[in-house]
Residue, then its C-alpha position, 0 to 999 in steps of 0.5 A: m499499500i505504502l509503495e503504491q502510494l509512493i509511486f503514485s506520488i512520484i508520477a503524479f507530481g512529475l506529471f503536474v510539473y510537466m502540465f505547469f511547464r506546458m501551461f507557460q510554454k503554451n500561454d494557455t490558461n486551459y492547462i489551469s483546469i487540468l492542474v486543478m484536477q491533477a491537484i485534486g488527485i494528489t490531494l486524495n493521495f495525501i489524505t490517504v497517507l495521512a489517515k493511513k487507511e484506504i479510501g473508498a473504491f469511488w475516490v481511488i478511481v477519481k485519484y487515478i483519473f485526475g492525477i495521472l490518467l487525465p494528464i496522460a491522455i493529454i499528452i498522448i493527444e498533444k503528441r499527435g498534433i491536437s493541442l489542449i486549446q483546440i479540444v477546450s475551444v472546440a468543445k465550448a464552440q460546439i456547446y454555444l452552437k447547440m445553445g443557438n449563441n454563434k457570437k460566443a461560438k465565434e469568440q472561442l474559435i477566433n481565439l484558437v485560431t488567433k493563438d494557433p493560426e495553423n489550427y484546421i479545425g478552428h478555421k473550418m468550423l469558423a467557415e461553416i458558421y460565417e456561411l450559416e450567417g450569410g457572411m460569404r466573403k469571411a467563410i471564403d477566407e476561413y475555407v481558403q485558409a483551411i485548404d492551405i492547412n490541409k491540401k486534401d480538404y476537398d470539401s472546402y475546395y467545393k465550398v469555395a467555388e460554391l460561395l464564389t458562385n453565389l457572389d457571381k464571380s463564375n470565373e473564379a469558381a470555375e477555376m477553383l473547380f477545374n483545380l479540385l477536379n484535377k486533384k479528385p476527378d470523381y468529386y460529382k458535386a464539382t462537376e455538376l456545378l462546374g458543368d452548370i457554370l460552363i452551360n450558363k457561359e454557353m461554353y458547351k464544348e467545355a461542358v462536354n468535356v467536363y462531363q465526359d471525364a466524369l463518366k469514366y468515374n460514374p458511367l451510371s449516373f443519371d445526372i451525368n448522362y443527362n446533363l451531357g445531353i443538355a450540353y450536346t443539345m445546346l451544341n445542336d449535336f441532336q445525335n449524341a444528345k440522344m444517346c445520352y438522353e436514352k442512357a439516362a432514361q434507361i438508368n432512371s425510367l421515371a425521369y421524364n425530362s429526359k423523355y421529353s428531350l428524346a420526343e422533341i429530337a424524335l420530332i426534329y427528325k420526323e420520326l412521329e411514332e418515336a416522338e409520340r411514345y416518349f410524349m405519352e410517357a412525359v404526361n405523367d410528369d405534372e410539370l411537362a404534362a401541359d407541353s406534352y399534350y400540346e406536342l401530341s396534338k401538333i403530331a396529330m395534326i401532322k398525321g391528319d388525325k383532327d379528332n385527336a389533335i382536338k382531344y389532346a389540345n383540349v386537355a393541354i388547355d385544361i392543365n394550363s390555358a394561360k400557357i397553352v392558348p397562345k401557342v395554339k393561337k399562334d401556331p397555324i397548324f391548328i387554324p383548321i381546328l380552331a373553332r372545335i378547341s375549347i378555348p375559355f373566354n377568361i383565361q386564369e393565370n395559374e399561380e406561379i409555381e417555382s419550376k422543379y427543373k434547373n434553368k439549364e434544363i428549361r433552356a434545353k427544352a426551349h432550344l429543342e421546341g425551337m428547333f423543331e419550329i425551324t425544321r418542321n417545314l424542311g422536307y424529309d429529305d433534308i432531315m435525312l441529310l442533316k441526320k447522315r451529317e450528324e452521324k458522319s461528325q460522330y464516326i469522324g470523332y470516334e475515329i480521332d479518338e481511337q487514333d488518340r488512344e492508339l497514340g497514347y494521347 
């Protein structure tokens, strides 16, 4: 018993002296609480010596935890590069955040990064708080500092790009995302955001390259195939766009946006049966239903089926009269049946509902619809010639790719 108390005293006192010097070395008052707990453990041991009898099991456990185990745990953690000030500051910051006191949480973290400028966790948490509060520029500064400390923090790379995009600094965001994809080419969120930026800047060829690179790592991604289809659509490369939309539709049969695009491409190529089949599937999407029935009505008119044309036009008007009626009145194809279409006298404006589709999807849809209007008066031979040119261009591109692979490019 005496030997155990002696060994404890030597070890505990040695650890106390070590922690005392660490406090001055680090200029960190957080060590005071550790020293106080060590002092409690040492005091409990002296009480045992003076009383010359064992204290209860509970106090023995407290003595060893406070006097030896706690300081040893602190030493091990610090050897792994985690400072005591980080442990205490981060713990306090998290408590304040759960209490909804962001100001106090920031104070703890600012104190941490002031005393330890290379503290990755402190900068990262500060960035997240600033972002939550809407302080995007401050958040960017903190994320950048986190990246400087941890070069493999790809999430912070993405966050900086996302915040730059929100600040309308798309060029800087694109540069950040290109750098990120060079380091981690399979980072899908970076691909998606970069693709959006490039399409918004009408840099469609660059967007195609980005999506094609992403397909190497995730060939069965609906979004990548679908977005690649959009990029090809905006380049008027409808053959490649069709292949991408078909792949997307195979991956997700309930994604009717890809089927609507396939229907419009079929219309451009005067493949009416195929277009009709895809539009009949797209009517299952509430947002696409009115447009799909409207297009079905046009197909019926092209085929000379006036009864179905009237039926589909009326259904489209019932769904969204404010959108469809002006189209019907404007399109000469409906002149022979206009009197038989139920056009309401007072068109009620539908309540404005935010589209579930992104801006690039809406633009691609409008582009396809516009291209059909341009090509619908072309003869069948002209359309076939256009299709053959696209197929030839696609074949030449394939041959060049094969040659590049053979040469090791």
